[in-house]
C-alpha positions, -999 to +999 in steps of 0.1 A: -551-268-279-578-278-255-584-315-246-590-340-219-568-372-220-565-404-200-541-433-204-538-466-185-521-500-190-528-532-171-512-566-170-545-585-172-540-621-163-505-624-179-473-627-159-459-595-174-470-564-193-456-563-229-476-532-237-462-497-236-480-464-241-473-426-239-487-392-248-467-361-251-477-325-260-462-291-267-481-259-270-492-266-305-489-304-311-498-337-294-485-372-298-502-404-286-487-439-291-495-475-281-473-505-287-480-542-280-448-562-278-443-598-289-415-621-279-406-640-248-380-633-220-383-595-219-380-591-257-416-580-263-414-553-236-381-541-251-395-538-286-426-519-274-404-496-252-381-488-280-410-478-303-428-456-277-396-440-263-381-433-297-412-416-310-417-396-278-381-384-277-381-375-314-414-355-308-398-336-279-369-326-302-389-317-332-422-302-319-409-268-310-437-261-306-451-278-338-440-304-363-431-293-398-449-324-414-468-347-391-471-375-417-433-374-423-427-374-386-448-406-382-433-423-412-397-416-401-405-424-365-419-458-371-392-466-397-365-456-372-382-476-344-383-507-367-346-504-373-338-498-336-357-530-327-337-549-353-304-534-340-314-546-305-320-582-319-286-581-337-267-568-307-282-596-285-277-624-312-314-632-313-325-656-340-357-650-359-378-672-336-368-650-306-367-617-324-384-589-305-413-574-324-441-550-316-473-536-331-477-498-330-503-472-335-493-435-333-513-403-337-504-366-340-529-338-335-519-304-348-540-274-360-572-293-351-563-321-375-555-357-366-528-378-384-521-414-376-503-445-387-503-481-376-486-514-381-502-546-367-534-549-347-532-521-322-561-498-331-572-462-333-609-452-333-625-418-340-658-415-322-682-387-332-719-380-324-725-415-309-709-435-337-676-449-349-665-423-376-635-445-386-610-469-372-578-486-384-579-519-402-558-546-385-529-561-404-540-596-394-550-629-409-586-627-395-591-592-408-581-603-442-606-632-439-633-607-428-625-585-458-628-615-481-661-626-466-648-659-452-658-651-416-678-625-396-664-601-371-681-621-344-664-653-356-630-636-357-631-630-319-626-667-313-608-678-344-576-698-338-557-674-361-569-642-344-534-634-330-515-638-363-505-605-377-484-597-408-470-563-401-450-552-371-419-534-360-388-556-357-382-590-374-368-596-408-398-584-429-403-548-437-434-536-420-465-523-438-476-489-425-511-476-431-516-439-429-548-420-422-562-391-442-560-357-426-589-358-402-603-324-389-615-328-353-647-313-339-653-304-303-664-336-285-646-360-308-630-389-290-597-405-302-591-439-288-558-458-292-557-493-277-540-527-278-559-559-287-564-568-251-589-539-249-607-542-283-606-580-286-632-588-259-655-559-267-677-549-297-667-516-314-701-501-304-692-506-267-666-479-270-693-456-284-718-462-255-690-460-229-675-427-241-703-408-258-707-375-239-686-389-211-656-377-191-628-399-204-610-397-171-640-413-154-652-435-182-620-454-192-613-473-159-647-491-159-643-498-196-610-515-189-626-534-160-652-547-185-626-557-211-605-575-185-636-594-172-646-604-207-610-616-214-615-642-187-588-662-171-563-655-199-570-618-203-543-601-223-524-569-214-548-539-217-536-505-228-557-475-238-553-438-244-586-418-248-586-381-258-617-359-259-610-329-282-621-295-269-619-272-298-641-266-328-624-240-350-628-212-324-657-226-304-646-239-270-658-270-252-650-278-216-613-289-216-591-308-192-559-294-205-552-261-222-517-256-238-520-220-250-498-207-221-470-232-225-436-219-235-425-226-271-399-252-261-419-269-233-433-305-234-454-326-210-450-363-212-466-393-196-450-426-205-451-461-190-415-466-179-395-498-184-390-509-148-392-539-125-422-525-106-446-531-135-452-568-132-420-581-149-412-617-155-403-633-122-371-650-135-356-616-144-330-601-121-323-564-115-292-568-136-314-580-165-336-550-162-307-525-160-289-542-190-321-540-210-325-503-202-290-496-214-295-516-246-328-497-253-310-464-249-282-476-273-306-488-299-326-455-298-295-434-299-282-452-330-315-447-348-325-412-337-322-384-364 
């Protein structure tokens, strides 16, 4: 595989960052995942961390160096993450109003084909030849209103129900997962995974203009700057992974990473860790953080295959 990839997460104007993101690759497969947590007093961060960490650890076990079935991996991974978040809530005696929840979008690339799944309003875009080839459809009230012709996309940006979603990991309701088709990638295609803090203030076409024929490593930070400015004094957490694919069925583009020489059982992972240094809530103690880390590990261990 040949690709360039960049990821970054920012707190925005919030007190803490409830987003989590990661990418992980073996010689023959790549995983990207973004989760946007919901719930106060650490619970949103925990839910997002469980989703990202569980998927990443499962990928490391199963991609040796490739996955047997990417769609099955994604389906089982999000289902297990949902159950792990529920187990965390039960172990901590959290009532429904306090229940930790998270959106999630995850993508696997293998054999020049992209596979993805999402729950909630964290998005994936495929950009090709200066246009949006496809993107995920939000599991949200305003998206349903757009689909029904009640409001426009521009009106949705400022609608009072814009943050209401109907599918997520955690909570009492079973989540709705939407899966992509198998999507063959061409050299120069860009895959973009992001939380609503990134796409909310920006028009979809802004991603095209910012990333068309651009180095994603150089282009993403100014794009996040723009989204944060547009978000104003209450800018949400911003998390984004951008991948520029560098293969075209034998034809090579200029890559940033080449995995062909990696050992069969090797993996490279970049994940936003759950730690105090990343703008945690000020009322939390070090003991709170350590206890949450232990509970995350226990919930993941119980729900790992």
